[in-house]
C-alpha positions in Angstrom: 42.3 123.6 -75.2 42.8 120.3 -73.6 40.2 120.8 -70.8 37.0 122.7 -70.8 35.7 124.1 -67.5 32.0 123.5 -67.1 29.3 124.3 -64.5 26.3 122.1 -64.0 23.1 124.1 -64.2 20.2 122.3 -62.5 17.5 121.3 -65.0 19.6 122.5 -68.0 22.8 120.5 -68.2 26.4 121.8 -68.5 27.5 125.4 -69.5 31.0 126.6 -70.2 32.4 128.8 -67.5 35.6 130.3 -66.1 38.0 127.9 -64.6 37.5 129.2 -61.0 33.7 128.6 -61.4 34.0 125.0 -62.7 32.1 122.2 -61.0 33.0 119.8 -63.9 35.7 119.4 -66.5 35.4 118.0 -70.0 38.3 116.2 -71.5 38.9 114.2 -74.7 40.9 111.2 -73.8 42.5 109.3 -76.7 41.4 105.7 -77.1 38.0 104.2 -76.2 37.0 106.7 -73.5 36.8 109.8 -75.8 34.8 112.7 -74.5 34.3 112.6 -70.8 33.0 115.1 -68.2 34.0 114.7 -64.6 33.1 116.5 -61.4 36.1 118.5 -60.1 37.3 120.6 -57.2 40.3 122.9 -57.3 42.3 125.4 -55.3 42.8 124.5 -51.6 39.6 122.4 -51.6 39.7 118.8 -50.4 38.0 116.1 -52.4 37.3 114.0 -49.4 33.7 112.7 -49.6 32.9 114.6 -52.8 33.4 111.9 -55.4 35.2 114.6 -57.5 38.6 114.8 -59.0 41.1 117.5 -58.0 42.1 119.7 -60.9 45.1 122.0 -61.2 43.0 124.7 -62.9 44.8 124.5 -66.2 42.9 124.2 -69.5 46.1 123.7 -71.6 48.0 121.2 -69.3 45.4 119.7 -66.9 46.4 117.4 -64.1 43.7 115.4 -62.3 43.8 113.2 -59.2 43.0 110.4 -58.6 43.4 108.3 -61.8 40.6 108.0 -64.3 39.2 104.6 -64.9 36.5 104.0 -67.6 35.0 100.6 -68.5 32.5 99.3 -70.9 31.1 95.8 -71.0 28.5 95.4 -73.7 27.3 92.7 -76.0 29.4 94.2 -78.8 32.7 94.5 -77.0 34.4 95.1 -73.6 37.2 97.5 -72.7 39.0 99.1 -69.8 40.8 102.4 -70.0 42.8 103.4 -66.9 45.0 106.5 -66.9 46.7 109.3 -64.9 46.1 112.7 -66.4 49.3 114.7 -65.9 50.2 118.0 -67.5 47.8 117.6 -70.5 48.7 114.0 -71.3 47.1 110.6 -70.4 49.5 108.0 -69.1 47.7 104.8 -69.7 48.2 102.1 -67.1 49.0 98.4 -67.7 45.5 97.3 -66.7 44.1 99.2 -69.8 42.9 96.7 -72.4 43.6 98.8 -75.5 46.8 99.2 -77.5 47.9 102.4 -75.7 48.5 100.6 -72.4 51.9 101.6 -70.9 52.2 104.7 -73.0 51.7 108.4 -72.5 49.6 110.3 -75.1 48.7 114.0 -75.2 45.0 114.7 -74.5 43.0 115.7 -77.6 41.6 119.1 -78.0 38.1 119.5 -76.6 36.1 120.9 -79.5 32.4 120.4 -78.5 30.3 121.1 -75.5 28.6 118.1 -73.9 25.0 118.4 -72.7 23.8 116.5 -69.7 23.1 113.4 -71.8 26.6 113.3 -73.2 28.5 113.3 -69.9 29.9 109.9 -70.9 29.1 107.2 -73.4 26.1 105.1 -72.6 27.1 102.2 -70.4 30.5 103.7 -69.6 31.4 104.0 -65.9 34.0 106.5 -64.6 35.6 105.6 -61.4 38.2 107.6 -59.4 41.1 105.4 -58.3 
């Protein structure tokens, strides 16, 4: 499974759910981003004003819009990872600062469920582009 549908349960964190019930989606993006949970909308829903990504509903070949940009700027290192998620693969854009820039790599299998504290790595920002 390349994408795990999740629902945010107030006061409890994320719980696995059926794709049509998902409010969030967990992916494992190769490279520095790793495990990432993003808010999503799907179906005939518009994302305007939601801050969410649109998702095609597939757990095996997910496609998200807009692009996914994660950045880290810490005392130990700094990196930028910018990709389009299409049909279960990450197409890393030229502005990524890692060695997979300008390549397309399959998403990794999602093998663990994040809790509300693991939605992203500490200090990592996710921005829809």
